[in-house]
N, C-alpha and C positions, 0 to 999 in steps of 0.2 A: 222200724229200724230208723235212727236218726241219720241226717245227711252227714253229719260229722263222722259217724261210725262207717257209713258206706265209703266216704272218702278215705278213711284209714285203711279199709279193706283193699282199696284200689292202689295203696302205696302212697297216700297223701299227695296226689296230683295238685298242681297249681291251679287255683280257680281264679279266673279273671272276670270281674263284673263288667257288664256293658250296659250302660245307661239306655233307656228306651230311645233317646235320641240317636244314640250310636248305632242302633239297629234299624236303619231307615227302611230296609226292605220289609221287615216284619211290621213296622209302623205303617207303611204304605198298604199292606195287606189288611191290616186291622181296620183301617179307615174305610177300605172298599167293603169289608165284611160287614161293618156297622150299618151300611146303606142297603144291604141285600135283604130281600124278604125272607122270612123264615120258612123254608120249605125242607122236606125230608131228604131232598137229593143233594149229592155233593157236586161241587164245581171243580173240575180238573183242568189245569192249564198245561197244555203241552210245550208252550214256550212262555218265557216270562213277558209280561207287558212291557212295551217300550219305556214306559216311565220309570222302571227300576234298573234298567240296563247300566246306567252310570253307577248306581249304588252297588250292584253286583260286581262290576269291573273293579271298583275301589276295594270291596271286600276281598275279592280274589287276589289282588295285588297286596293285601295286608295293610292298606292305608288306615291309620288310626288317628283320630283327632285327639289331641291331649285333653280337651274339656269333656271328652266322653269316656275317659279311661280312669277308673278308680285305683287300678293296680292289682297286683297278685294278692290273693289271700292265702296265707299259710296256715293250715290247721296243725295244731300241736297237741 
């Protein structure tokens, strides 16, 4: 099933693209993950690392940087 068909089935919700730089928390964890040794065990964090607290606060408050925002995508 295509993404467009799934979106239509959901009533054509507005899709907003967030550039990689805009999702700084995910980017932070990707950088950490790239330095981990590959083991079959999972790492579970009970609390976020201090380094991401400012990013989480900004995300929670809906702070949006205009250079990271592409705008809504309307599927017709």
